[in-house]
C-alpha positions as CSV (number, residue, x, y, z in Angstrom):
1,M,10.8,-13.2,-9.7
2,D,14.4,-14.3,-10.2
3,I,15.1,-10.8,-11.4
4,Y,15.5,-9.6,-7.8
5,K,18.1,-12.1,-6.8
6,G,21.3,-10.2,-5.9
7,K,19.8,-6.8,-6.9
8,R,20.1,-3.7,-4.7
9,V,16.6,-2.7,-3.7
10,L,15.8,0.4,-1.7
11,I,12.5,0.6,0.2
12,T,11.3,3.9,1.7
13,G,8.9,3.2,4.6
14,D,10.3,-0.3,5.0
15,S,9.3,-0.5,8.7
16,G,5.7,0.3,7.9
17,F,2.9,-2.3,7.5
18,K,3.2,-2.9,3.7
19,G,6.9,-2.1,3.7
20,T,7.6,-4.9,6.2
21,W,5.9,-7.5,4.0
22,L,7.7,-6.2,0.9
23,R,11.1,-6.2,2.6
24,L,10.7,-9.8,3.8
25,W,9.5,-11.0,0.5
26,L,12.4,-9.4,-1.4
27,K,14.9,-10.9,1.0
28,M,13.3,-14.3,0.5
29,L,13.9,-13.6,-3.3
30,G,17.6,-13.0,-2.6
31,A,17.6,-9.2,-3.0
32,N,20.0,-7.0,-1.1
33,V,17.6,-4.7,0.6
34,E,18.2,-1.3,2.2
35,G,15.5,0.6,4.1
36,F,14.7,4.3,4.6
37,S,12.1,4.7,7.4
38,L,11.4,6.2,10.8
39,N,15.0,7.0,11.7
40,H,15.3,9.1,8.5
41,N,13.4,12.2,7.3
42,I,11.9,11.8,3.9
43,C,11.3,15.6,3.7
44,E,15.1,16.3,3.9
45,F,16.5,16.0,0.4
46,E,20.2,15.7,1.4
47,E,19.3,12.9,3.8
48,V,17.4,11.0,1.1
49,Y,20.1,11.6,-1.6
50,K,22.8,10.4,0.8
51,V,21.2,7.0,1.0
52,F,20.8,6.8,-2.7
53,S,24.4,7.8,-3.5
54,T,25.8,5.5,-0.9
55,F,23.6,2.4,-1.6
56,R,23.2,3.0,-5.3
57,P,19.9,1.0,-5.7
58,E,18.8,-0.6,-8.9
59,F,15.2,-0.9,-7.8
60,V,13.3,1.7,-5.7
61,F,10.0,1.1,-4.0
62,H,8.7,4.3,-2.4
63,L,6.2,3.6,0.4
64,A,7.1,6.3,3.0
65,A,4.0,8.4,3.6
66,Q,1.5,9.8,6.2
67,P,-1.2,7.2,5.3
68,I,-4.2,8.1,7.6
69,V,-7.2,10.2,6.2
70,R,-8.5,11.4,9.6
71,L,-5.0,12.3,10.8
72,S,-4.5,14.4,7.7
73,Y,-7.2,16.8,9.0
74,K,-5.2,17.3,12.1
75,I,-1.8,17.6,10.5
76,P,-2.5,18.8,6.9
77,R,0.9,20.5,6.3
78,N,2.9,17.5,7.5
79,T,0.7,15.2,5.4
80,L,1.2,17.3,2.3
81,E,5.0,17.8,2.9
82,T,5.6,14.1,3.6
83,N,3.5,12.7,0.7
84,I,4.4,15.3,-2.0
85,M,7.8,16.7,-1.1
86,G,8.9,13.3,0.2
87,T,8.1,11.8,-3.2
88,I,9.9,14.6,-5.0
89,N,13.0,14.0,-2.9
90,V,12.9,10.3,-3.8
91,L,12.4,11.1,-7.5
92,E,15.1,13.7,-7.6
93,S,17.5,11.3,-5.9
94,A,16.6,8.6,-8.3
95,R,17.1,11.0,-11.3
96,N,20.6,11.8,-10.1
97,T,21.7,8.3,-9.2
98,G,22.8,6.4,-12.3
99,S,22.3,3.0,-10.9
100,V,18.4,3.2,-10.7
101,Q,16.6,1.0,-13.3
102,V,13.1,0.9,-11.8
103,V,11.1,3.3,-9.5
104,I,7.7,2.3,-8.2
105,A,5.8,4.7,-5.9
106,V,3.0,3.3,-3.8
107,S,0.0,5.6,-4.1
108,S,-3.6,4.9,-3.0
109,D,-7.1,4.3,-4.4
110,K,-8.0,7.6,-2.7
111,C,-6.0,9.5,-5.3
112,Y,-9.1,9.4,-7.5
113,K,-11.7,12.2,-7.4
114,N,-14.4,10.3,-5.6
115,K,-17.7,10.6,-7.3
116,N,-19.4,7.8,-5.3
117,W,-19.7,5.7,-8.5
118,V,-20.9,2.1,-8.2
119,W,-18.3,1.0,-10.7
120,G,-14.5,0.9,-10.3
121,Y,-12.1,3.7,-11.0
122,R,-9.7,3.2,-13.9
123,E,-6.2,4.4,-14.1
124,N,-7.1,7.2,-16.5
125,D,-10.0,8.6,-14.4
126,E,-9.8,12.1,-12.9
127,L,-7.6,12.6,-9.9
128,G,-8.6,14.7,-6.9
129,G,-9.1,14.7,-3.1
130,H,-11.6,16.1,-0.6
131,D,-9.4,15.6,2.4
132,P,-5.6,16.5,2.7
133,Y,-4.5,12.9,2.5
134,S,-6.4,12.2,-0.8
135,A,-5.3,15.5,-2.2
136,S,-1.6,14.7,-1.3
137,K,-1.9,11.4,-3.2
138,A,-3.5,13.0,-6.3
139,A,-0.7,15.6,-6.3
140,M,2.0,13.0,-5.8
141,E,0.6,11.2,-8.9
142,I,0.8,14.4,-11.0
143,V,4.4,15.0,-9.8
144,F,5.4,11.4,-10.5
145,E,4.0,11.6,-14.1
146,S,5.9,14.8,-14.7
147,Y,9.2,13.1,-13.7
148,R,8.4,10.1,-15.7
149,E,7.6,12.1,-18.9
150,S,10.4,14.7,-18.4
151,F,13.2,12.5,-17.2
152,F,12.8,8.8,-16.6
153,N,11.5,7.8,-20.1
154,E,14.5,9.4,-21.7
155,M,16.9,7.8,-19.1
156,G,15.4,4.4,-19.8
157,V,14.2,4.1,-16.2
158,G,10.9,2.1,-15.7
159,A,8.6,4.3,-13.5
160,A,5.2,3.5,-12.2
161,T,2.7,4.3,-9.5
162,V,0.6,1.6,-7.9
163,R,-2.9,2.1,-6.4
164,A,-4.3,-0.5,-4.0
165,G,-7.5,-0.7,-2.0
166,N,-7.9,-1.0,1.7
167,V,-5.2,-3.4,2.6
168,I,-5.4,-5.7,5.6
169,G,-3.0,-8.2,7.0
170,G,-0.9,-9.2,10.0
171,G,1.5,-6.7,11.4
172,D,-0.6,-3.6,11.0
173,W,-0.8,-1.7,14.3
174,G,-1.5,1.7,12.9
175,E,-3.7,4.1,14.8
176,D,-7.2,4.8,13.4
177,R,-7.2,1.9,11.0
178,I,-10.1,-0.5,11.2
179,M,-8.3,-3.9,11.3
180,P,-5.8,-3.0,14.1
181,D,-8.6,-1.2,15.9
182,C,-10.6,-4.4,15.8
183,I,-7.7,-6.5,17.0
184,R,-6.8,-4.1,19.9
185,A,-10.4,-4.2,21.1
186,L,-10.7,-8.0,20.9
187,I,-7.4,-8.4,22.8
188,A,-8.6,-6.0,25.5
189,K,-12.0,-7.8,25.5
190,K,-13.8,-4.6,24.6
191,P,-16.4,-4.0,22.0
192,I,-15.4,-2.9,18.5
193,V,-16.7,0.6,18.0
194,L,-17.6,1.7,14.5
195,R,-18.1,5.3,13.5
196,N,-19.0,4.8,9.8
197,P,-20.4,1.3,9.5
198,S,-22.1,1.6,6.1
199,A,-19.0,2.9,4.3
200,T,-17.9,0.4,1.6
201,R,-14.2,-0.4,1.0
202,P,-12.3,-2.6,-1.4
203,W,-10.8,-4.9,1.2
204,Q,-7.8,-7.0,0.2
205,H,-5.0,-9.0,1.8
206,V,-1.6,-7.4,1.7
207,L,-0.1,-10.3,-0.2
208,D,-2.1,-9.6,-3.4
209,P,-1.0,-6.0,-4.0
210,I,2.6,-6.7,-2.9
211,Y,2.8,-9.5,-5.4
212,G,1.5,-7.0,-8.0
213,Y,4.2,-4.5,-7.1
214,L,6.9,-7.2,-7.5
215,L,5.5,-8.5,-10.7
216,L,5.3,-5.0,-12.2
217,G,8.9,-4.2,-11.1
218,S,10.1,-7.3,-12.9
219,K,8.4,-6.2,-16.1
220,L,9.6,-2.6,-15.8
221,C,13.2,-3.7,-15.7
222,D,13.0,-4.7,-19.4
223,N,10.2,-2.7,-20.9
224,L,9.2,0.9,-20.4
225,E,5.8,0.2,-21.9
226,Y,4.9,-0.9,-18.4
227,S,5.5,2.6,-17.0
228,G,2.5,4.5,-15.8
229,A,-0.3,4.0,-13.2
230,W,-1.6,0.7,-12.2
231,N,-4.5,-0.5,-10.0
232,F,-4.1,-3.6,-7.8
233,G,-7.5,-4.0,-6.1
234,P,-9.7,-6.9,-5.1
235,E,-12.5,-8.6,-6.9
236,I,-15.9,-6.8,-6.8
237,D,-17.3,-9.2,-4.2
238,A,-14.6,-8.1,-1.8
239,V,-16.1,-4.6,-1.7
240,R,-17.9,-4.8,1.7
241,T,-19.0,-2.4,4.4
242,V,-16.9,-1.6,7.4
243,E,-19.6,-3.4,9.5
244,D,-19.2,-6.5,7.3
245,L,-15.5,-6.5,8.0
246,A,-15.8,-6.0,11.8
247,N,-18.4,-8.8,12.0
248,Q,-16.2,-11.1,9.9
249,V,-13.2,-10.4,12.2
250,V,-15.4,-11.3,15.3
251,K,-16.4,-14.5,13.6
252,E,-12.8,-15.5,12.9
253,W,-11.6,-14.5,16.4
254,G,-14.3,-16.6,18.0
255,E,-15.8,-13.9,20.3
256,G,-16.4,-10.2,20.6
257,K,-19.0,-7.6,20.0
258,V,-19.6,-4.8,17.4
259,V,-21.3,-1.6,18.4
260,I,-22.2,1.4,16.3
261,K,-21.4,4.9,17.6
262,Q,-21.7,7.3,14.7
263,D,-20.3,10.8,15.1
264,K,-22.4,13.5,13.5
265,N,-19.4,15.9,13.7
266,A,-17.0,13.5,12.1
267,V,-14.7,14.7,9.3
268,H,-15.6,13.8,5.7
269,E,-14.6,10.3,4.6
270,A,-15.5,8.6,1.3
271,T,-18.5,6.2,1.6
272,L,-18.2,4.3,-1.7
273,L,-15.0,3.4,-3.4
274,Q,-13.7,0.6,-5.6
275,L,-11.1,0.0,-8.3
276,N,-11.1,-1.4,-11.8
277,C,-8.1,-3.7,-12.3
278,D,-8.7,-4.7,-16.0
279,K,-5.3,-3.2,-17.0
280,A,-3.3,-5.3,-14.5
281,Q,-5.2,-8.4,-15.3
282,S,-4.9,-8.1,-19.1
283,K,-1.3,-6.7,-19.4
284,L,0.4,-8.3,-16.4
285,G,-1.6,-11.4,-15.9
286,W,-2.2,-10.4,-12.3
287,K,-5.4,-11.0,-10.5
288,P,-6.3,-11.0,-6.8
289,R,-6.3,-14.6,-5.4
290,I,-7.4,-14.1,-1.8
291,D,-11.1,-13.5,-1.4
292,F,-12.7,-11.4,1.4
293,E,-13.3,-14.2,3.8
294,D,-9.9,-15.7,3.4
295,A,-8.2,-12.3,3.7
296,V,-9.9,-11.8,7.1
297,A,-9.1,-15.3,8.2
298,K,-5.4,-15.0,7.3
299,T,-5.2,-11.7,9.0
300,V,-6.9,-12.8,12.2
301,Q,-4.8,-16.0,12.3
302,W,-1.6,-13.9,12.0
303,Y,-2.5,-11.9,15.1
304,K,-3.5,-15.1,17.0
305,D,-0.3,-16.9,16.0
306,V,2.2,-14.2,16.9
307,R,1.3,-14.7,20.5
308,S,3.1,-18.0,20.2
309,F,5.4,-17.5,17.1
310,N,7.9,-15.0,16.0
311,R,6.3,-12.3,13.8
312,V,8.9,-12.7,11.0
313,F,8.4,-16.4,11.0
314,K,4.6,-16.1,10.7
315,T,4.9,-13.4,7.9
316,E,7.4,-15.5,5.9
317,S,5.2,-18.6,6.3
318,Q,2.2,-16.8,4.8
319,I,4.4,-15.5,1.9
320,R,5.6,-19.1,1.2
321,E,2.0,-20.4,1.3
322,Y,1.0,-17.7,-1.2
323,T,3.9,-18.3,-3.6
324,V,3.4,-22.1,-3.5
325,S,-0.2,-21.7,-4.4
326,G,0.7,-19.8,-7.5
327,G,1.9,-16.3,-6.7
């Protein structure tokens, strides 16, 4: 990871959940990090390009997005504009900034056309989306591939999209997300209410995919063969139901109650989804190292500890623990 030392790295969405972990990790690696987040508008090209032309990044990690499936039903236009046009603005800015060597766009496992398969989706499987969020991620993938094939390959710019599972970890306070919903309920001493308890998800701790993004970026800097789409999901035994996750959170917290309150009028959400990560394991030597139980334990411990410790201190300590153990 020495490749990042002294390099100019731009992160869109750096104040978000995964963006915060990525920013802190890169700073620990000695990178010069610039952020583009809530005080900017990713849908305004001139605003995006101004940051690129001023900072002249060498590495770009694009995380800015509207990331919530259920919210995408309420604000479909905003979701599509942010996730598609926002990505186009980043790619166009990168194309017109001569300093850029690597562009990595963070996509989602939900970019795949969900066929409720019991096996994992591979990077060359069909893209699609029932809901506006999933559709926006599938469209973003197609746009990114177009820029990669039409421009970045010829320019010698490494370009890749990365698809993770349902990421959990400390610092996620997003609305309508299961882990922060659980934590908020437990802090308020209220029951955890589940609307879709039997839905399965590929749960993974944030450190595993972030390490994958950083590893891929280091490879892309020297070899365009690493350009393309990559899955960074958990092992198959980390694919558990929402109810399994909530019960494990309660166990780690030490108290609490889980109740089921299904909504017959709820919007459509995928019930079965997992990723195949053979490509990352065989070509990058990457593999998930935090199992389901440990992922939940690390996450719950983070929320417990930040009541006594600084959030940055706790996040950095978990990054150090991960890297010392082999990341």
